[in-house]
Each structure stands twice: as structure tokens, then as C-alpha cells.
N, C-alpha and C positions, 0 to 999 in steps of 0.2 A: 527066763532071764532075758532082758533087753539090754542093748548096749549102743553106744555112740561113739565114734572115733573123732578125735580132734588133734591138735598140735599145740605146742607152747607158743605163746606170744611174748608180751613184755613180762619182765620180772620187776617187782617193786619191793623195797625194804622200808619199812615204816617204824618210826619210834612214837609209840603212844606215851602220853604223859599222864601224870597223876590225876586220877578222876575221869579220864576218858572211858566211855561206856563202849565196850568192845564192838558189839553188833552195830550199834548206832554210828560209831566211828568208821567202821569198814564199809558200811553202806553209803555213807556220805562221801567217802573216799572214792568209791566205785563210781558213783554219780559224777563226781568232779573230773575223774580221770577217763570216763566213758570205758570202764572195765564192765563187761556184760557177764562173763563167766570166769571163774577162777578157782583155784585150790588155795586155801589160806592156813598159814600156821602162825600160832602166837606162843611166845615164850616170855614169861614175866611174872609179875605179882599181881594178886587180887586184893582190892581194898576190903577192910572190914565192912560186913553188911552187903557185900556183892551177893547176888542170887543166882541159883542154878535150878533148872528143872530136873528133878531127880527121879522122875517116874510118875506114872499115873496113879492117883489115889484110888480111882476106881474106873472101870470101863462099863459105861452104860450104853444102851441101844442109841441114845440121843446125844451123848458127849463122852469126851475123854477129860477127866478132870485131873489136872497137872498138880503134882506136889512141888512147891516152891520152897527151896531150902536156902535160908540165909547163912552165909559163911561167917564164922567167929574169927576175928582177928585177921591180920594180913596173911596171906598164904602164897606159896609158890604154885604156879600154873604152867601147864603145857596143853594146847588145844589145837585141834585139827578141824577144818570144815570146808565146805563149798560155798561158793557165791554164784547164785543163778538168778536169772530174772523171773518174776512172777507173771501171771497172765496180763498184767498192766505194763510189763516191761520194767518194773521197778526192781533194783537189786535186793535180793533177800540172802542173808547169811544163815546157814545151818551149821553150827559148830558144837562140838562136845569138848569139854575140858576136864582134865584131871587135875585136882587141886590137893595141896597137902601142907600140914603144919605138925611138927613134933610126932610124926607117926601116924596122924589122923588123916585119912584121905577121903575126898568126896569126888564123885564123877557125876556130870550131867551136862544138860544143854545149857548153852550161855545166853538163850534169848530172854531169860528173866532179868538180866542185868548184871553182867560181870564188869566191874569197875577196875580199871588199872591202878595198882598201887605203886607210886614212884615212877616206874618206867616199865614199858612192854615193848617187845620187839616182834614185829610181824613181817612175814614174807608172803607176798601175793604173787602167785604164778598164774598169769592170764591164760586161759584156754580158748583157742580159736578152732573154727571150722566144724562146730557142732550145733545142733538146735536144742540141746537139753535145756529144760526150763522147769518151772514149778506151777503146777495147777492145783486148784482148791479141790480136795476130796471131800465131798459132802458127808460121807459117813463118819470120818474122823475129825473134820474141821481144819485138817492140816494142809498146808501148801506142799504137795509132795512132788518129787522128782518125776518128770515126765520125759520120755525119749520118744519122739515122733517117728 
């Protein structure tokens, strides 16, 4: 196990609007407000057709093939994630959401395109004093958390 210690900085509360794409909106907000690292919470709805990565289809020596699942109908959602810079200094959100409708639940990564339905509420807790970032892992092709 590796770890890095930091402290809280600014706290932001955002209202996402109908059709806002969660990861894209959060990454644009981070660039605009110069938020480099953060813990991010989402509470709201997902638009019909929103997509989640719900697992690998297969693990091969040369690639991880994601399963992309389109959500049917508007759903309730709760998500938690981190925002960290990649090797180029760009903000990258890694967030997982639990979504549900009428007893049917789906859990997955939001990077495939979770769209807000009507309204979404976000809390961004800025993290200061750490060098945590994402680096490309050649084996998986993912930008993974790196603690120098």
C-alpha cells in the first residue's frame, strides 16, 4: 500500500442541468476554477441513454475490453469519485455511480457518458498538499493513481 497526505481546500457546490455530461462538465469546471485534485460527489438523475462501463468483456494480454451499458429510462443516481491530473496536467475524473429505477440497479464507471436528467447536484472537495496524479499504465491502458 502507498499513501499520500493532504488537506482540504475550497468546497464547491454545483448544479448540473439537463443534458450535462458528468465527467466532461466536472473536468471543464476543474480547468476553469484551477482545481487540480478533489473528491467529488454526485446526486441526481441520469438521462435515458446514459452510458456506464460495467466491467471488462475480456482481459487479454494486449487490452482490456470494456462493457458499455446504456441505461434505459431516467434513473436515480449516486456517484463518488476523484479528480486528479494526468501526466499532461489535465484534470481526469474517475467516478463510479450506482443508478436505479423501479428496483433495477446498475453500477459502473461514468466515463462512458452519464448525462444529467433534469438536475444533478455535485459537491467538489478540493485536496491540497499532495502530488497524487494519474499515469498511463501500459499493461491496462488506464491512467492509474500514482503516489510519488
